[in-house]
C-alpha positions as CSV (number, residue, x, y, z in Angstrom):
1,M,-27.4,0.9,-26.3
2,I,-25.0,-1.2,-24.3
3,G,-27.2,-4.3,-24.8
4,R,-27.2,-3.8,-28.5
5,S,-23.4,-3.5,-28.7
6,L,-23.0,-6.6,-26.6
7,G,-25.4,-8.5,-28.9
8,E,-23.4,-7.4,-32.0
9,I,-20.1,-8.5,-30.3
10,F,-21.7,-11.9,-29.4
11,L,-22.9,-12.4,-33.0
12,I,-19.5,-11.7,-34.5
13,Y,-17.9,-14.0,-31.9
14,M,-20.2,-16.9,-32.9
15,V,-19.6,-16.4,-36.6
16,V,-15.8,-16.4,-36.1
17,Y,-16.0,-19.4,-33.7
18,V,-18.1,-21.5,-36.3
19,V,-15.6,-20.6,-39.1
20,L,-12.6,-21.6,-36.9
21,R,-14.3,-24.9,-36.0
22,I,-15.0,-25.7,-39.6
23,M,-11.4,-25.0,-40.6
24,Q,-9.9,-26.7,-37.6
25,G,-6.7,-28.6,-38.5
26,T,-5.9,-26.6,-41.6
27,S,-3.5,-23.7,-42.1
28,G,-6.6,-21.5,-42.6
29,T,-7.3,-21.5,-38.9
30,S,-4.0,-19.9,-38.1
31,I,-4.4,-17.4,-40.8
32,L,-7.9,-16.4,-39.5
33,R,-6.4,-16.0,-36.0
34,G,-3.7,-13.7,-37.3
35,L,-6.2,-11.7,-39.3
36,A,-8.6,-11.4,-36.4
37,F,-5.7,-10.2,-34.1
38,I,-4.7,-7.5,-36.6
39,I,-8.3,-6.3,-36.9
40,V,-8.8,-6.1,-33.2
41,L,-5.5,-4.3,-32.8
42,I,-6.4,-1.7,-35.4
43,T,-9.9,-1.2,-33.9
44,I,-8.5,-0.7,-30.4
45,G,-5.8,1.6,-31.8
46,V,-8.3,3.8,-33.6
47,L,-10.9,4.0,-30.9
48,F,-8.8,4.3,-27.8
49,F,-5.5,6.0,-28.9
50,V,-5.8,7.8,-32.2
51,R,-9.1,9.5,-31.5
52,K,-8.6,10.0,-27.8
53,L,-5.3,11.7,-28.5
54,Q,-6.8,13.5,-31.5
55,L,-4.1,12.3,-33.9
56,F,-6.1,13.5,-37.0
57,T,-3.5,12.7,-39.6
58,I,-3.1,9.1,-38.5
59,D,-6.9,8.9,-38.2
60,W,-7.3,10.1,-41.8
61,L,-4.7,7.6,-43.1
62,I,-6.5,4.7,-41.4
63,T,-10.1,5.6,-42.3
64,E,-9.6,7.1,-45.8
65,F,-6.2,6.0,-47.2
66,V,-5.9,2.4,-46.1
67,P,-9.4,1.2,-47.3
68,V,-8.6,2.4,-50.8
69,F,-5.2,0.8,-51.2
70,I,-5.6,-2.3,-48.9
71,I,-7.0,-4.6,-51.6
72,P,-4.4,-3.8,-54.3
73,I,-1.7,-4.2,-51.7
74,I,-3.0,-7.6,-50.5
75,I,-3.3,-8.8,-54.1
76,L,0.3,-7.7,-54.9
77,F,1.8,-9.1,-51.7
78,Q,-0.6,-12.1,-51.2
79,P,2.1,-14.8,-50.5
80,E,4.0,-12.5,-48.0
81,F,0.7,-11.6,-46.2
82,R,-0.3,-15.2,-46.0
83,R,3.0,-16.3,-44.5
84,A,2.9,-13.4,-42.0
85,L,-0.6,-14.1,-40.9
86,L,0.1,-17.9,-40.7
87,R,3.2,-17.2,-38.5
88,L,1.2,-14.8,-36.3
89,G,-1.7,-17.1,-35.9
90,Q,0.5,-20.0,-34.8
91,N,1.9,-18.1,-31.9
92,P,1.4,-20.1,-28.6
93,V,-0.2,-17.0,-27.0
94,F,-3.4,-17.8,-28.9
95,S,-3.8,-21.1,-27.0
96,M,-5.0,-18.9,-24.1
97,F,-8.1,-17.8,-26.0
98,L,-8.8,-20.6,-28.5
99,K,-8.6,-24.4,-28.6
100,S,-5.2,-24.8,-30.2
101,D,-4.2,-27.2,-32.9
102,Q,-2.0,-28.9,-30.3
103,Q,-5.0,-29.6,-28.1
104,E,-7.0,-30.9,-31.1
105,M,-4.1,-33.2,-32.0
106,T,-3.9,-34.5,-28.4
107,Y,-7.6,-35.3,-28.4
108,E,-7.4,-37.2,-31.6
109,I,-4.4,-39.2,-30.5
110,I,-6.1,-40.1,-27.2
111,Q,-9.3,-41.2,-28.9
112,A,-7.2,-43.5,-31.2
113,V,-5.1,-44.9,-28.4
114,E,-8.2,-45.7,-26.3
115,Y,-9.7,-47.6,-29.2
116,L,-6.5,-49.5,-30.0
117,S,-6.0,-50.4,-26.3
118,K,-9.6,-51.7,-25.9
119,N,-9.3,-53.9,-29.0
120,K,-5.7,-55.0,-28.2
121,I,-4.3,-53.6,-31.5
122,G,-0.6,-53.0,-31.3
123,A,0.6,-49.4,-32.2
124,L,3.6,-47.2,-32.0
125,I,3.2,-43.4,-32.4
126,A,6.2,-41.0,-32.3
127,I,5.6,-37.3,-31.9
128,E,8.4,-34.9,-32.9
129,R,9.4,-32.1,-30.6
130,D,12.6,-30.1,-31.2
131,V,14.9,-32.8,-32.6
132,G,13.9,-33.6,-36.2
133,L,12.7,-37.0,-37.2
134,G,13.2,-36.6,-40.9
135,N,15.6,-39.5,-41.2
136,F,13.0,-41.9,-39.8
137,V,10.2,-40.5,-41.9
138,E,12.2,-41.5,-45.0
139,T,12.0,-45.2,-43.9
140,G,8.2,-45.3,-44.1
141,T,5.4,-44.3,-46.4
142,K,4.8,-40.5,-46.5
143,L,1.3,-39.3,-45.9
144,H,1.3,-35.7,-44.7
145,A,-2.3,-36.1,-43.4
146,D,-4.3,-34.4,-40.6
147,V,-4.1,-36.2,-37.3
148,S,-7.4,-38.1,-36.8
149,H,-8.3,-41.1,-34.7
150,D,-9.9,-42.8,-37.7
151,L,-6.8,-42.6,-39.8
152,I,-4.5,-43.8,-36.9
153,N,-6.9,-46.7,-36.2
154,T,-6.9,-47.6,-39.9
155,I,-3.1,-47.6,-40.2
156,F,-2.7,-49.9,-37.2
157,W,-5.5,-52.3,-38.1
158,P,-3.9,-55.8,-38.4
159,G,-4.8,-56.0,-42.1
160,S,-3.1,-52.8,-43.0
161,P,0.3,-53.0,-44.8
162,L,1.6,-50.2,-42.5
163,H,0.6,-51.6,-39.1
164,D,4.0,-53.1,-38.2
165,G,5.9,-49.8,-38.3
166,A,5.6,-46.5,-36.5
167,V,3.5,-43.5,-37.2
168,I,5.5,-40.2,-37.0
169,I,3.7,-36.9,-36.3
170,Q,5.4,-33.6,-37.2
171,E,3.9,-30.2,-36.9
172,Q,0.4,-31.5,-36.1
173,K,0.5,-33.7,-39.2
174,I,0.9,-37.5,-39.7
175,S,4.1,-37.3,-41.8
176,A,4.5,-41.0,-42.4
177,A,3.5,-44.5,-41.4
178,G,5.3,-47.9,-41.4
179,C,8.5,-46.2,-40.3
180,L,11.5,-48.1,-38.9
181,L,12.9,-46.9,-35.5
182,P,16.2,-47.8,-33.9
183,L,16.0,-50.6,-31.2
184,T,17.4,-49.8,-27.7
185,D,20.5,-51.6,-26.5
186,K,19.3,-51.8,-22.9
187,T,19.6,-55.4,-21.6
188,E,17.7,-54.8,-18.3
189,L,14.3,-54.5,-20.0
190,S,11.7,-57.1,-19.4
191,R,11.6,-60.0,-21.9
192,N,7.8,-59.4,-22.1
193,L,8.5,-56.2,-24.0
194,G,8.4,-56.7,-27.8
195,T,9.9,-54.9,-30.7
196,R,7.5,-52.0,-30.6
197,H,8.5,-51.1,-27.0
198,R,12.2,-51.5,-27.8
199,A,11.9,-49.4,-30.9
200,G,10.0,-46.7,-29.0
201,I,12.6,-46.5,-26.3
202,G,15.4,-46.6,-28.9
203,L,14.0,-43.5,-30.6
204,T,13.7,-41.6,-27.3
205,E,17.3,-42.3,-26.5
206,E,18.4,-40.6,-29.7
207,T,15.9,-37.8,-29.8
208,D,13.5,-35.8,-27.6
209,A,10.4,-37.3,-29.2
210,I,7.5,-38.6,-27.3
211,V,6.4,-42.1,-28.1
212,I,3.1,-43.9,-27.4
213,I,3.0,-47.6,-27.5
214,V,0.0,-50.0,-27.3
215,S,0.7,-53.6,-26.5
216,E,-0.8,-56.1,-28.9
217,E,-0.9,-58.8,-26.2
218,T,-2.4,-56.9,-23.3
219,G,-3.6,-53.6,-24.7
220,T,-1.5,-51.8,-22.1
221,I,-0.6,-48.2,-23.0
222,S,2.9,-47.0,-22.4
223,T,4.8,-43.8,-23.1
224,G,8.5,-43.2,-23.7
225,F,10.5,-40.1,-23.2
226,K,14.3,-39.6,-22.9
227,G,14.9,-43.3,-22.7
228,I,12.4,-43.9,-19.9
229,L,9.3,-46.1,-20.4
230,N,6.1,-45.5,-18.4
231,Q,3.8,-48.5,-18.5
232,G,0.1,-48.9,-17.5
233,I,-1.0,-45.4,-18.5
234,D,-4.7,-44.7,-18.8
235,E,-6.4,-42.1,-21.0
236,K,-6.3,-39.3,-18.4
237,G,-2.7,-40.1,-17.6
238,L,-1.8,-39.9,-21.3
239,K,-3.5,-36.5,-21.7
240,K,-1.6,-35.2,-18.6
241,I,1.7,-36.4,-19.9
242,L,1.2,-35.0,-23.4
243,D,0.0,-31.6,-22.1
244,E,2.9,-31.3,-19.7
245,L,5.5,-32.2,-22.3
246,F,4.1,-29.8,-24.9
247,T,3.8,-27.0,-22.3
248,E,7.4,-27.6,-21.4
249,R,8.4,-27.4,-25.1
250,F,6.7,-24.1,-25.5
251,S,8.3,-22.8,-22.3
252,V,11.8,-23.8,-23.4
253,A,11.3,-22.3,-26.9
254,K,10.1,-19.1,-25.3
255,S,13.2,-18.9,-23.0
256,A,15.5,-19.6,-25.9
257,R,14.0,-16.7,-27.9
258,A,14.3,-14.4,-24.8
259,R,18.1,-15.1,-24.7
């Protein structure tokens, strides 16, 4: 009996996992997470609390009343339900159980940077955190595309009309490419650093964005944050930096909500 139940649970888990992987990178992933969370919550509530405590009226409402009216209610309030599920599914707590959109984005960026570095293709990627980058998005070509290494590599390919500017990522989306960023006024920087590096540092001096820079001359990977440039970063180092900064962002946001 126990083995049969475990088999059913495993089968359900595999179906949900496959669906989430197929929809990875879309808003549908967050909606499914929110829906799954509600279903699990209701199931646990019915099995372990309502029936254990013999709350017969609530049990009747959940098992008899809700199934009859749930479909008409969802149809009538579909936009509200969608927004609520999307908001619930995007909660950082789900990153403990599922591969989050943030992790997927980090993976795609690292794959792109690794390719660009090996082929000595210059690149400048800015990732928005808490301070908005909308003003800089307006200076480029708007895309609003999923973050993928193929798209990033295509944008920075020397023959592309957008390769000279910066790619700006907002909310796990490539918002725009070919964007113009402010140059730093620092005079102590090495003369070997070109416009990309100075633009990357300049943006981090004005915002809390993370910038990733690939040198066209050497293929060296650099990161910028709060006006500080870290050069000679490898793929593992880049992943560590991105993970730490985004973890810090979620911690700060959580502390701010607690206040």
